[in-house]
mmCIF file of the N, C-alpha and C atoms, coordinates in Angstrom:
data_MODEL
# 
_entry.id   MODEL 
# 
loop_
_atom_site.group_PDB 
_atom_site.id 
_atom_site.type_symbol 
_atom_site.label_atom_id 
_atom_site.label_alt_id 
_atom_site.label_comp_id 
_atom_site.label_asym_id 
_atom_site.label_entity_id 
_atom_site.label_seq_id 
_atom_site.pdbx_PDB_ins_code 
_atom_site.Cartn_x 
_atom_site.Cartn_y 
_atom_site.Cartn_z 
_atom_site.occupancy 
_atom_site.B_iso_or_equiv 
_atom_site.pdbx_formal_charge 
_atom_site.auth_seq_id 
_atom_site.auth_comp_id 
_atom_site.auth_asym_id 
_atom_site.auth_atom_id 
_atom_site.pdbx_PDB_model_num 
ATOM 1   N N  . UNK A 1 1  ? 16.634  -2.899  0.816   1.00 0.00 ? 1  UNK A N  1 
ATOM 2   C CA . UNK A 1 1  ? 16.682  -3.264  -0.582  1.00 0.00 ? 1  UNK A CA 1 
ATOM 3   C C  . UNK A 1 1  ? 15.311  -3.731  -1.060  1.00 0.00 ? 1  UNK A C  1 
ATOM 4   N N  . UNK A 1 2  ? 14.607  -4.440  -0.226  1.00 0.00 ? 2  UNK A N  1 
ATOM 5   C CA . UNK A 1 2  ? 13.313  -4.968  -0.625  1.00 0.00 ? 2  UNK A CA 1 
ATOM 6   C C  . UNK A 1 2  ? 12.308  -3.844  -0.866  1.00 0.00 ? 2  UNK A C  1 
ATOM 7   N N  . UNK A 1 3  ? 12.332  -2.823  -0.026  1.00 0.00 ? 3  UNK A N  1 
ATOM 8   C CA . UNK A 1 3  ? 11.364  -1.734  -0.190  1.00 0.00 ? 3  UNK A CA 1 
ATOM 9   C C  . UNK A 1 3  ? 11.644  -0.931  -1.454  1.00 0.00 ? 3  UNK A C  1 
ATOM 10  N N  . UNK A 1 4  ? 12.898  -0.764  -1.830  1.00 0.00 ? 4  UNK A N  1 
ATOM 11  C CA . UNK A 1 4  ? 13.195  -0.036  -3.058  1.00 0.00 ? 4  UNK A CA 1 
ATOM 12  C C  . UNK A 1 4  ? 12.745  -0.839  -4.273  1.00 0.00 ? 4  UNK A C  1 
ATOM 13  N N  . UNK A 1 5  ? 12.841  -2.151  -4.202  1.00 0.00 ? 5  UNK A N  1 
ATOM 14  C CA . UNK A 1 5  ? 12.344  -2.995  -5.287  1.00 0.00 ? 5  UNK A CA 1 
ATOM 15  C C  . UNK A 1 5  ? 10.826  -2.891  -5.379  1.00 0.00 ? 5  UNK A C  1 
ATOM 16  N N  . UNK A 1 6  ? 10.162  -2.902  -4.219  1.00 0.00 ? 6  UNK A N  1 
ATOM 17  C CA . UNK A 1 6  ? 8.701   -2.768  -4.188  1.00 0.00 ? 6  UNK A CA 1 
ATOM 18  C C  . UNK A 1 6  ? 8.290   -1.409  -4.767  1.00 0.00 ? 6  UNK A C  1 
ATOM 19  N N  . UNK A 1 7  ? 9.056   -0.368  -4.444  1.00 0.00 ? 7  UNK A N  1 
ATOM 20  C CA . UNK A 1 7  ? 8.775   0.974   -4.956  1.00 0.00 ? 7  UNK A CA 1 
ATOM 21  C C  . UNK A 1 7  ? 8.898   1.008   -6.472  1.00 0.00 ? 7  UNK A C  1 
ATOM 22  N N  . UNK A 1 8  ? 9.915   0.361   -7.016  1.00 0.00 ? 8  UNK A N  1 
ATOM 23  C CA . UNK A 1 8  ? 10.111  0.328   -8.465  1.00 0.00 ? 8  UNK A CA 1 
ATOM 24  C C  . UNK A 1 8  ? 8.988   -0.451  -9.145  1.00 0.00 ? 8  UNK A C  1 
ATOM 25  N N  . UNK A 1 9  ? 8.554   -1.548  -8.529  1.00 0.00 ? 9  UNK A N  1 
ATOM 26  C CA . UNK A 1 9  ? 7.455   -2.332  -9.095  1.00 0.00 ? 9  UNK A CA 1 
ATOM 27  C C  . UNK A 1 9  ? 6.164   -1.520  -9.111  1.00 0.00 ? 9  UNK A C  1 
ATOM 28  N N  . UNK A 1 10 ? 5.905   -0.794  -8.043  1.00 0.00 ? 10 UNK A N  1 
ATOM 29  C CA . UNK A 1 10 ? 4.691   0.016   -7.968  1.00 0.00 ? 10 UNK A CA 1 
ATOM 30  C C  . UNK A 1 10 ? 4.731   1.172   -8.954  1.00 0.00 ? 10 UNK A C  1 
ATOM 31  N N  . UNK A 1 11 ? 5.892   1.723   -9.167  1.00 0.00 ? 11 UNK A N  1 
ATOM 32  C CA . UNK A 1 11 ? 6.031   2.851   -10.090 1.00 0.00 ? 11 UNK A CA 1 
ATOM 33  C C  . UNK A 1 11 ? 5.696   2.449   -11.521 1.00 0.00 ? 11 UNK A C  1 
ATOM 34  N N  . UNK A 1 12 ? 5.890   1.174   -11.851 1.00 0.00 ? 12 UNK A N  1 
ATOM 35  C CA . UNK A 1 12 ? 5.618   0.688   -13.200 1.00 0.00 ? 12 UNK A CA 1 
ATOM 36  C C  . UNK A 1 12 ? 4.129   0.458   -13.449 1.00 0.00 ? 12 UNK A C  1 
ATOM 37  N N  . UNK A 1 13 ? 3.318   0.466   -12.409 1.00 0.00 ? 13 UNK A N  1 
ATOM 38  C CA . UNK A 1 13 ? 1.889   0.208   -12.555 1.00 0.00 ? 13 UNK A CA 1 
ATOM 39  C C  . UNK A 1 13 ? 1.158   1.440   -13.095 1.00 0.00 ? 13 UNK A C  1 
ATOM 40  N N  . UNK A 1 14 ? 0.031   1.192   -13.760 1.00 0.00 ? 14 UNK A N  1 
ATOM 41  C CA . UNK A 1 14 ? -0.793  2.296   -14.254 1.00 0.00 ? 14 UNK A CA 1 
ATOM 42  C C  . UNK A 1 14 ? -1.619  2.862   -13.099 1.00 0.00 ? 14 UNK A C  1 
ATOM 43  N N  . UNK A 1 15 ? -2.310  3.960   -13.362 1.00 0.00 ? 15 UNK A N  1 
ATOM 44  C CA . UNK A 1 15 ? -3.130  4.593   -12.330 1.00 0.00 ? 15 UNK A CA 1 
ATOM 45  C C  . UNK A 1 15 ? -4.241  3.664   -11.847 1.00 0.00 ? 15 UNK A C  1 
ATOM 46  N N  . UNK A 1 16 ? -4.874  2.953   -12.775 1.00 0.00 ? 16 UNK A N  1 
ATOM 47  C CA . UNK A 1 16 ? -5.944  2.030   -12.399 1.00 0.00 ? 16 UNK A CA 1 
ATOM 48  C C  . UNK A 1 16 ? -5.409  0.876   -11.550 1.00 0.00 ? 16 UNK A C  1 
ATOM 49  N N  . UNK A 1 17 ? -4.255  0.378   -11.922 1.00 0.00 ? 17 UNK A N  1 
ATOM 50  C CA . UNK A 1 17 ? -3.659  -0.714  -11.159 1.00 0.00 ? 17 UNK A CA 1 
ATOM 51  C C  . UNK A 1 17 ? -3.259  -0.241  -9.764  1.00 0.00 ? 17 UNK A C  1 
ATOM 52  N N  . UNK A 1 18 ? -2.763  0.993   -9.669  1.00 0.00 ? 18 UNK A N  1 
ATOM 53  C CA . UNK A 1 18 ? -2.421  1.544   -8.352  1.00 0.00 ? 18 UNK A CA 1 
ATOM 54  C C  . UNK A 1 18 ? -3.666  1.676   -7.479  1.00 0.00 ? 18 UNK A C  1 
ATOM 55  N N  . UNK A 1 19 ? -4.755  2.110   -8.087  1.00 0.00 ? 19 UNK A N  1 
ATOM 56  C CA . UNK A 1 19 ? -6.010  2.248   -7.343  1.00 0.00 ? 19 UNK A CA 1 
ATOM 57  C C  . UNK A 1 19 ? -6.495  0.888   -6.859  1.00 0.00 ? 19 UNK A C  1 
ATOM 58  N N  . UNK A 1 20 ? -6.413  -0.115  -7.719  1.00 0.00 ? 20 UNK A N  1 
ATOM 59  C CA . UNK A 1 20 ? -6.820  -1.468  -7.327  1.00 0.00 ? 20 UNK A CA 1 
ATOM 60  C C  . UNK A 1 20 ? -5.957  -1.994  -6.183  1.00 0.00 ? 20 UNK A C  1 
ATOM 61  N N  . UNK A 1 21 ? -4.657  -1.760  -6.282  1.00 0.00 ? 21 UNK A N  1 
ATOM 62  C CA . UNK A 1 21 ? -3.738  -2.209  -5.232  1.00 0.00 ? 21 UNK A CA 1 
ATOM 63  C C  . UNK A 1 21 ? -4.027  -1.481  -3.922  1.00 0.00 ? 21 UNK A C  1 
ATOM 64  N N  . UNK A 1 22 ? -4.342  -0.201  -4.017  1.00 0.00 ? 22 UNK A N  1 
ATOM 65  C CA . UNK A 1 22 ? -4.663  0.576   -2.823  1.00 0.00 ? 22 UNK A CA 1 
ATOM 66  C C  . UNK A 1 22 ? -5.927  0.041   -2.144  1.00 0.00 ? 22 UNK A C  1 
ATOM 67  N N  . UNK A 1 23 ? -6.935  -0.267  -2.928  1.00 0.00 ? 23 UNK A N  1 
ATOM 68  C CA . UNK A 1 23 ? -8.177  -0.814  -2.373  1.00 0.00 ? 23 UNK A CA 1 
ATOM 69  C C  . UNK A 1 23 ? -7.907  -2.153  -1.690  1.00 0.00 ? 23 UNK A C  1 
ATOM 70  N N  . UNK A 1 24 ? -7.103  -2.983  -2.341  1.00 0.00 ? 24 UNK A N  1 
ATOM 71  C CA . UNK A 1 24 ? -6.771  -4.293  -1.774  1.00 0.00 ? 24 UNK A CA 1 
ATOM 72  C C  . UNK A 1 24 ? -6.044  -4.147  -0.432  1.00 0.00 ? 24 UNK A C  1 
ATOM 73  N N  . UNK A 1 25 ? -5.093  -3.218  -0.386  1.00 0.00 ? 25 UNK A N  1 
ATOM 74  C CA . UNK A 1 25 ? -4.338  -3.010  0.852   1.00 0.00 ? 25 UNK A CA 1 
ATOM 75  C C  . UNK A 1 25 ? -5.195  -2.401  1.954   1.00 0.00 ? 25 UNK A C  1 
ATOM 76  N N  . UNK A 1 26 ? -6.119  -1.522  1.593   1.00 0.00 ? 26 UNK A N  1 
ATOM 77  C CA . UNK A 1 26 ? -7.026  -0.937  2.588   1.00 0.00 ? 26 UNK A CA 1 
ATOM 78  C C  . UNK A 1 26 ? -7.908  -2.022  3.208   1.00 0.00 ? 26 UNK A C  1 
ATOM 79  N N  . UNK A 1 27 ? -8.392  -2.952  2.379   1.00 0.00 ? 27 UNK A N  1 
ATOM 80  C CA . UNK A 1 27 ? -9.188  -4.063  2.900   1.00 0.00 ? 27 UNK A CA 1 
ATOM 81  C C  . UNK A 1 27 ? -8.358  -4.937  3.834   1.00 0.00 ? 27 UNK A C  1 
ATOM 82  N N  . UNK A 1 28 ? -7.116  -5.203  3.427   1.00 0.00 ? 28 UNK A N  1 
ATOM 83  C CA . UNK A 1 28 ? -6.240  -6.004  4.276   1.00 0.00 ? 28 UNK A CA 1 
ATOM 84  C C  . UNK A 1 28 ? -5.954  -5.286  5.591   1.00 0.00 ? 28 UNK A C  1 
ATOM 85  N N  . UNK A 1 29 ? -5.765  -3.979  5.531   1.00 0.00 ? 29 UNK A N  1 
ATOM 86  C CA . UNK A 1 29 ? -5.519  -3.205  6.745   1.00 0.00 ? 29 UNK A CA 1 
ATOM 87  C C  . UNK A 1 29 ? -6.714  -3.278  7.686   1.00 0.00 ? 29 UNK A C  1 
ATOM 88  N N  . UNK A 1 30 ? -7.915  -3.187  7.130   1.00 0.00 ? 30 UNK A N  1 
ATOM 89  C CA . UNK A 1 30 ? -9.112  -3.300  7.948   1.00 0.00 ? 30 UNK A CA 1 
ATOM 90  C C  . UNK A 1 30 ? -9.174  -4.680  8.616   1.00 0.00 ? 30 UNK A C  1 
ATOM 91  N N  . UNK A 1 31 ? -8.917  -5.721  7.838   1.00 0.00 ? 31 UNK A N  1 
ATOM 92  C CA . UNK A 1 31 ? -8.952  -7.072  8.391   1.00 0.00 ? 31 UNK A CA 1 
ATOM 93  C C  . UNK A 1 31 ? -7.896  -7.265  9.479   1.00 0.00 ? 31 UNK A C  1 
ATOM 94  N N  . UNK A 1 32 ? -6.721  -6.701  9.276   1.00 0.00 ? 32 UNK A N  1 
ATOM 95  C CA . UNK A 1 32 ? -5.666  -6.810  10.286  1.00 0.00 ? 32 UNK A CA 1 
ATOM 96  C C  . UNK A 1 32 ? -6.046  -6.074  11.569  1.00 0.00 ? 32 UNK A C  1 
ATOM 97  N N  . UNK A 1 33 ? -6.660  -4.896  11.422  1.00 0.00 ? 33 UNK A N  1 
ATOM 98  C CA . UNK A 1 33 ? -7.100  -4.162  12.609  1.00 0.00 ? 33 UNK A CA 1 
ATOM 99  C C  . UNK A 1 33 ? -8.167  -4.942  13.353  1.00 0.00 ? 33 UNK A C  1 
ATOM 100 N N  . UNK A 1 34 ? -9.056  -5.569  12.615  1.00 0.00 ? 34 UNK A N  1 
ATOM 101 C CA . UNK A 1 34 ? -10.117 -6.371  13.228  1.00 0.00 ? 34 UNK A CA 1 
ATOM 102 C C  . UNK A 1 34 ? -9.517  -7.570  13.963  1.00 0.00 ? 34 UNK A C  1 
ATOM 103 N N  . UNK A 1 35 ? -8.539  -8.226  13.332  1.00 0.00 ? 35 UNK A N  1 
ATOM 104 C CA . UNK A 1 35 ? -7.877  -9.366  13.973  1.00 0.00 ? 35 UNK A CA 1 
ATOM 105 C C  . UNK A 1 35 ? -7.148  -8.935  15.236  1.00 0.00 ? 35 UNK A C  1 
ATOM 106 N N  . UNK A 1 36 ? -6.505  -7.773  15.187  1.00 0.00 ? 36 UNK A N  1 
ATOM 107 C CA . UNK A 1 36 ? -5.786  -7.288  16.365  1.00 0.00 ? 36 UNK A CA 1 
ATOM 108 C C  . UNK A 1 36 ? -6.750  -6.997  17.502  1.00 0.00 ? 36 UNK A C  1 
ATOM 109 N N  . UNK A 1 37 ? -7.908  -6.432  17.171  1.00 0.00 ? 37 UNK A N  1 
ATOM 110 C CA . UNK A 1 37 ? -8.894  -6.089  18.193  1.00 0.00 ? 37 UNK A CA 1 
ATOM 111 C C  . UNK A 1 37 ? -9.483  -7.336  18.851  1.00 0.00 ? 37 UNK A C  1 
ATOM 112 N N  . UNK A 1 38 ? -9.595  -8.415  18.086  1.00 0.00 ? 38 UNK A N  1 
ATOM 113 C CA . UNK A 1 38 ? -10.165 -9.643  18.639  1.00 0.00 ? 38 UNK A CA 1 
ATOM 114 C C  . UNK A 1 38 ? -9.106  -10.584 19.194  1.00 0.00 ? 38 UNK A C  1 
ATOM 115 N N  . UNK A 1 39 ? -7.842  -10.197 19.089  1.00 0.00 ? 39 UNK A N  1 
ATOM 116 C CA . UNK A 1 39 ? -6.760  -11.010 19.643  1.00 0.00 ? 39 UNK A CA 1 
ATOM 117 C C  . UNK A 1 39 ? -6.358  -12.175 18.765  1.00 0.00 ? 39 UNK A C  1 
ATOM 118 N N  . UNK A 1 40 ? -6.692  -12.134 17.483  1.00 0.00 ? 40 UNK A N  1 
ATOM 119 C CA . UNK A 1 40 ? -6.367  -13.232 16.580  1.00 0.00 ? 40 UNK A CA 1 
ATOM 120 C C  . UNK A 1 40 ? -5.189  -12.936 15.660  1.00 0.00 ? 40 UNK A C  1 
ATOM 121 N N  . UNK A 1 41 ? -4.588  -11.779 15.783  1.00 0.00 ? 41 UNK A N  1 
ATOM 122 C CA . UNK A 1 41 ? -3.500  -11.390 14.892  1.00 0.00 ? 41 UNK A CA 1 
ATOM 123 C C  . UNK A 1 41 ? -2.226  -12.124 15.276  1.00 0.00 ? 41 UNK A C  1 
ATOM 124 N N  . UNK A 1 42 ? -1.673  -12.879 14.328  1.00 0.00 ? 42 UNK A N  1 
ATOM 125 C CA . UNK A 1 42 ? -0.451  -13.634 14.585  1.00 0.00 ? 42 UNK A CA 1 
ATOM 126 C C  . UNK A 1 42 ? 0.799   -12.881 14.124  1.00 0.00 ? 42 UNK A C  1 
ATOM 127 N N  . UNK A 1 43 ? 0.723   -12.280 12.948  1.00 0.00 ? 43 UNK A N  1 
ATOM 128 C CA . UNK A 1 43 ? 1.882   -11.582 12.393  1.00 0.00 ? 43 UNK A CA 1 
ATOM 129 C C  . UNK A 1 43 ? 1.692   -10.080 12.587  1.00 0.00 ? 43 UNK A C  1 
ATOM 130 N N  . UNK A 1 44 ? 2.153   -9.571  13.706  1.00 0.00 ? 44 UNK A N  1 
ATOM 131 C CA . UNK A 1 44 ? 1.936   -8.160  14.028  1.00 0.00 ? 44 UNK A CA 1 
ATOM 132 C C  . UNK A 1 44 ? 2.728   -7.216  13.121  1.00 0.00 ? 44 UNK A C  1 
ATOM 133 N N  . UNK A 1 45 ? 3.812   -7.676  12.550  1.00 0.00 ? 45 UNK A N  1 
ATOM 134 C CA . UNK A 1 45 ? 4.615   -6.810  11.691  1.00 0.00 ? 45 UNK A CA 1 
ATOM 135 C C  . UNK A 1 45 ? 3.922   -6.531  10.358  1.00 0.00 ? 45 UNK A C  1 
ATOM 136 N N  . UNK A 1 46 ? 2.948   -7.335  10.009  1.00 0.00 ? 46 UNK A N  1 
ATOM 137 C CA . UNK A 1 46 ? 2.220   -7.131  8.752   1.00 0.00 ? 46 UNK A CA 1 
ATOM 138 C C  . UNK A 1 46 ? 1.437   -5.825  8.769   1.00 0.00 ? 46 UNK A C  1 
ATOM 139 N N  . UNK A 1 47 ? 0.985   -5.396  9.948   1.00 0.00 ? 47 UNK A N  1 
ATOM 140 C CA . UNK A 1 47 ? 0.242   -4.135  10.073  1.00 0.00 ? 47 UNK A CA 1 
ATOM 141 C C  . UNK A 1 47 ? 1.132   -2.980  9.610   1.00 0.00 ? 47 UNK A C  1 
ATOM 142 N N  . UNK A 1 48 ? 2.349   -2.972  10.058  1.00 0.00 ? 48 UNK A N  1 
ATOM 143 C CA . UNK A 1 48 ? 3.293   -1.910  9.698   1.00 0.00 ? 48 UNK A CA 1 
ATOM 144 C C  . UNK A 1 48 ? 3.628   -1.951  8.209   1.00 0.00 ? 48 UNK A C  1 
ATOM 145 N N  . UNK A 1 49 ? 3.831   -3.148  7.678   1.00 0.00 ? 49 UNK A N  1 
ATOM 146 C CA . UNK A 1 49 ? 4.165   -3.303  6.269   1.00 0.00 ? 49 UNK A CA 1 
ATOM 147 C C  . UNK A 1 49 ? 3.038   -2.816  5.367   1.00 0.00 ? 49 UNK A C  1 
ATOM 148 N N  . UNK A 1 50 ? 1.816   -3.171  5.705   1.00 0.00 ? 50 UNK A N  1 
ATOM 149 C CA . UNK A 1 50 ? 0.664   -2.748  4.910   1.00 0.00 ? 50 UNK A CA 1 
ATOM 150 C C  . UNK A 1 50 ? 0.509   -1.236  4.971   1.00 0.00 ? 50 UNK A C  1 
ATOM 151 N N  . UNK A 1 51 ? 0.672   -0.664  6.162   1.00 0.00 ? 51 UNK A N  1 
ATOM 152 C CA . UNK A 1 51 ? 0.548   0.791   6.311   1.00 0.00 ? 51 UNK A CA 1 
ATOM 153 C C  . UNK A 1 51 ? 1.588   1.512   5.454   1.00 0.00 ? 51 UNK A C  1 
ATOM 154 N N  . UNK A 1 52 ? 2.796   1.003   5.418   1.00 0.00 ? 52 UNK A N  1 
ATOM 155 C CA . UNK A 1 52 ? 3.846   1.630   4.612   1.00 0.00 ? 52 UNK A CA 1 
ATOM 156 C C  . UNK A 1 52 ? 3.616   1.439   3.114   1.00 0.00 ? 52 UNK A C  1 
ATOM 157 N N  . UNK A 1 53 ? 3.088   0.277   2.724   1.00 0.00 ? 53 UNK A N  1 
ATOM 158 C CA . UNK A 1 53 ? 2.771   0.058   1.310   1.00 0.00 ? 53 UNK A CA 1 
ATOM 159 C C  . UNK A 1 53 ? 1.671   1.014   0.842   1.00 0.00 ? 53 UNK A C  1 
ATOM 160 N N  . UNK A 1 54 ? 0.695   1.262   1.703   1.00 0.00 ? 54 UNK A N  1 
ATOM 161 C CA . UNK A 1 54 ? -0.357  2.230   1.372   1.00 0.00 ? 54 UNK A CA 1 
ATOM 162 C C  . UNK A 1 54 ? 0.260   3.612   1.162   1.00 0.00 ? 54 UNK A C  1 
ATOM 163 N N  . UNK A 1 55 ? 1.165   3.989   2.023   1.00 0.00 ? 55 UNK A N  1 
ATOM 164 C CA . UNK A 1 55 ? 1.832   5.288   1.885   1.00 0.00 ? 55 UNK A CA 1 
ATOM 165 C C  . UNK A 1 55 ? 2.648   5.353   0.600   1.00 0.00 ? 55 UNK A C  1 
ATOM 166 N N  . UNK A 1 56 ? 3.318   4.250   0.248   1.00 0.00 ? 56 UNK A N  1 
ATOM 167 C CA . UNK A 1 56 ? 4.086   4.219   -0.997  1.00 0.00 ? 56 UNK A CA 1 
ATOM 168 C C  . UNK A 1 56 ? 3.180   4.432   -2.209  1.00 0.00 ? 56 UNK A C  1 
ATOM 169 N N  . UNK A 1 57 ? 2.047   3.742   -2.215  1.00 0.00 ? 57 UNK A N  1 
ATOM 170 C CA . UNK A 1 57 ? 1.131   3.863   -3.346  1.00 0.00 ? 57 UNK A CA 1 
ATOM 171 C C  . UNK A 1 57 ? 0.588   5.279   -3.448  1.00 0.00 ? 57 UNK A C  1 
ATOM 172 N N  . UNK A 1 58 ? 0.225   5.873   -2.321  1.00 0.00 ? 58 UNK A N  1 
ATOM 173 C CA . UNK A 1 58 ? -0.280  7.243   -2.335  1.00 0.00 ? 58 UNK A CA 1 
ATOM 174 C C  . UNK A 1 58 ? 0.788   8.216   -2.821  1.00 0.00 ? 58 UNK A C  1 
ATOM 175 N N  . UNK A 1 59 ? 2.032   8.001   -2.441  1.00 0.00 ? 59 UNK A N  1 
ATOM 176 C CA . UNK A 1 59 ? 3.133   8.859   -2.866  1.00 0.00 ? 59 UNK A CA 1 
ATOM 177 C C  . UNK A 1 59 ? 3.347   8.762   -4.367  1.00 0.00 ? 59 UNK A C  1 
ATOM 178 N N  . UNK A 1 60 ? 3.365   7.541   -4.884  1.00 0.00 ? 60 UNK A N  1 
ATOM 179 C CA . UNK A 1 60 ? 3.565   7.342   -6.316  1.00 0.00 ? 60 UNK A CA 1 
ATOM 180 C C  . UNK A 1 60 ? 2.419   7.963   -7.106  1.00 0.00 ? 60 UNK A C  1 
ATOM 181 N N  . UNK A 1 61 ? 1.190   7.780   -6.635  1.00 0.00 ? 61 UNK A N  1 
ATOM 182 C CA . UNK A 1 61 ? 0.027   8.346   -7.327  1.00 0.00 ? 61 UNK A CA 1 
ATOM 183 C C  . UNK A 1 61 ? 0.115   9.870   -7.343  1.00 0.00 ? 61 UNK A C  1 
ATOM 184 N N  . UNK A 1 62 ? 0.542   10.467  -6.246  1.00 0.00 ? 62 UNK A N  1 
ATOM 185 C CA . UNK A 1 62 ? 0.670   11.927  -6.191  1.00 0.00 ? 62 UNK A CA 1 
ATOM 186 C C  . UNK A 1 62 ? 1.743   12.413  -7.165  1.00 0.00 ? 62 UNK A C  1 
ATOM 187 N N  . UNK A 1 63 ? 2.858   11.699  -7.234  1.00 0.00 ? 63 UNK A N  1 
ATOM 188 C CA . UNK A 1 63 ? 3.922   12.081  -8.167  1.00 0.00 ? 63 UNK A CA 1 
ATOM 189 C C  . UNK A 1 63 ? 3.448   11.969  -9.613  1.00 0.00 ? 63 UNK A C  1 
ATOM 190 N N  . UNK A 1 64 ? 2.664   10.944  -9.894  1.00 0.00 ? 64 UNK A N  1 
ATOM 191 C CA . UNK A 1 64 ? 2.150   10.798  -11.262 1.00 0.00 ? 64 UNK A CA 1 
ATOM 192 C C  . UNK A 1 64 ? 1.173   11.917  -11.602 1.00 0.00 ? 64 UNK A C  1 
ATOM 193 N N  . UNK A 1 65 ? 0.355   12.328  -10.647 1.00 0.00 ? 65 UNK A N  1 
ATOM 194 C CA . UNK A 1 65 ? -0.596  13.428  -10.884 1.00 0.00 ? 65 UNK A CA 1 
ATOM 195 C C  . UNK A 1 65 ? 0.153   14.719  -11.149 1.00 0.00 ? 65 UNK A C  1 
ATOM 196 N N  . UNK A 1 66 ? 1.198   14.977  -10.389 1.00 0.00 ? 66 UNK A N  1 
ATOM 197 C CA . UNK A 1 66 ? 1.986   16.199  -10.587 1.00 0.00 ? 66 UNK A CA 1 
ATOM 198 C C  . UNK A 1 66 ? 2.705   16.144  -11.937 1.00 0.00 ? 66 UNK A C  1 
ATOM 199 N N  . UNK A 1 67 ? 3.224   14.970  -12.285 1.00 0.00 ? 67 UNK A N  1 
ATOM 200 C CA . UNK A 1 67 ? 3.897   14.826  -13.569 1.00 0.00 ? 67 UNK A CA 1 
ATOM 201 C C  . UNK A 1 67 ? 2.949   14.991  -14.738 1.00 0.00 ? 67 UNK A C  1 
ATOM 202 N N  . UNK A 1 68 ? 1.721   14.526  -14.594 1.00 0.00 ? 68 UNK A N  1 
ATOM 203 C CA . UNK A 1 68 ? 0.740   14.654  -15.665 1.00 0.00 ? 68 UNK A CA 1 
ATOM 204 C C  . UNK A 1 68 ? 0.252   16.096  -15.808 1.00 0.00 ? 68 UNK A C  1 
ATOM 205 N N  . UNK A 1 69 ? 0.286   16.845  -14.716 1.00 0.00 ? 69 UNK A N  1 
ATOM 206 C CA . UNK A 1 69 ? -0.182  18.230  -14.748 1.00 0.00 ? 69 UNK A CA 1 
ATOM 207 C C  . UNK A 1 69 ? 0.829   19.146  -15.450 1.00 0.00 ? 69 UNK A C  1 
ATOM 208 N N  . UNK A 1 70 ? 2.074   18.753  -15.487 1.00 0.00 ? 70 UNK A N  1 
ATOM 209 C CA . UNK A 1 70 ? 3.107   19.594  -16.110 1.00 0.00 ? 70 UNK A CA 1 
ATOM 210 C C  . UNK A 1 70 ? 3.043   19.547  -17.572 1.00 0.00 ? 70 UNK A C  1 
# 
């Protein structure tokens, strides 16, 4: 249920906001990978959540591009 709510929230964002959110998540993903490599990562499930959120944003952006092209 939580992921479908997150999907609906992301769908309401504009293209610029989606891009900003994607950049923010990519930075967080980099930091999480760095923490994991140095053994400082406490919440290991956050890596999976961030990776899936990035995929959600990319999916929504692709759907918007296809919708705008029609």
